N, C-alpha and C positions, 0 to 999 in steps of 0.2 A: 729495473735493475741494470747495473752498469758491469756487473761482475763479467770477467772473462775467463773461458774454461778451455784448456789445452788438454789433450788426450793423448797418449802415447801407447802405442802397442809394442811391447817389449818380449824378446824371445832370450830365455835363459841359456847359458853355456851347456852345451851337450853332455859335458862330463860332469854335471851337477845335479844331484836328485832335486825333486821339486821341493823337498824340505830345507835342504841346504840352499837353495836359491831363495828361497822365502826368508828365513833366517838371517843370510847376509843382506838381503835388500832392507830389512825391516831394522836390524841392529847396527848396521854400518853404513849403509847408502842413505837412507833416509835422514839420519842427522847430519851427514855430510851436505846434502842437499839443502837442508833447512839452515845451515849455518852460511852458506854461500849465496843463496837467493832469499834473502829475509822477505821479499815482497810476496810470498806465497800466504794465502789466507785460508786454503784448504787444500790438503794434500791426502789422496786416497789412492789405495791399491787393491785392485780387484783381481785376485789370483783365481785363474780359471781352472775349473775342474771339469775335464772333458768326458769322464766316465759318465755314460747314459745321456750326453749331449744330444740334442736333437740335431740332425744335418740333413738337409735337402739333399736328394739324388743328384750326384754330379757337381755337388759344391766343392770348392777349394779346400784344400786340407786347413786345419788350424796351424798357423806359423807363429805364434805368440804364446806366452804363458801369465801375462798379466796385462791388464789394462789400466793405466795409471791415469789419473785425473789431478791436474794442477789447477787451481784456482787463485785468479788474481782479482784484486779490487776493481781494476778498470784496464782499459788498452794501455794506458801510460805505464802502469806498473809491470804488466807483462812486457812491454818493450825494453823497460829498465833491467828486467831480470833476463831478457835475451841479450841485452848488450853486456852483461856481466858474464854470461856463458861464451859470449864472443871474445872477451877478455882472454889472451893466450894463456895466462898463469890460471885463471880459473878454469877455463875449458880443459886444460891438460889435467888438473886435479879430477875434474868430472869423469873424463875419457879414461885415465888411469884407474880410477875406482870402478867404472862399468867393466872394464876388462876383467875384474875378479869375477863377475856374475852374469854378465850379459854377452850373449852373440850379438854384437853391435851392428853387423851386417843387416839385421832383421829390424831395426829400430824404425817405426814410423811415429812421427809426432805432428799433430795438427790442431789447429783450433775449432771449435765447434760453437754454434749457436744452438742452445738448449731450450727446448719447448717442454712444459709441463701440461699435460691434460687434466681437467677436472674431473673428478671420479663421481 
C-alpha cells in the first residue's frame, strides 16, 4: 500500500471549552480543509478524553487535545497538498481559521509509517 499518513497533535485555545473546540473543528475547519486540500483521501479527528487516562509516573503532561490523521493516496499527493499549504493565500486562510480554535504554538505535524499487527 502506498498511502501516506500524516498525524497532527493539536491543542485547543485555552479560552474554549472542549465542546466548543470540537464543534468548531467539525463544523467549520474540516469543511475548509476539505475544500482547500482535495488530495486528502481520509481525515480523522481523535479527540482526547483524559479523564481516567493511564499515565506512567513522571510522564510529561498531555499538551494536545486531538490527534488528527490525514491520509493521502501517495507521497506525491501529500507533496501537492503541502505545496498548496505553502501557497501564501491558502496558508493564510488556514492559519486565520486555526486562530479561531487552536493554540497554534502547540501544533506538531509529522508523517508516520503505520504497521498493523495480525490478531
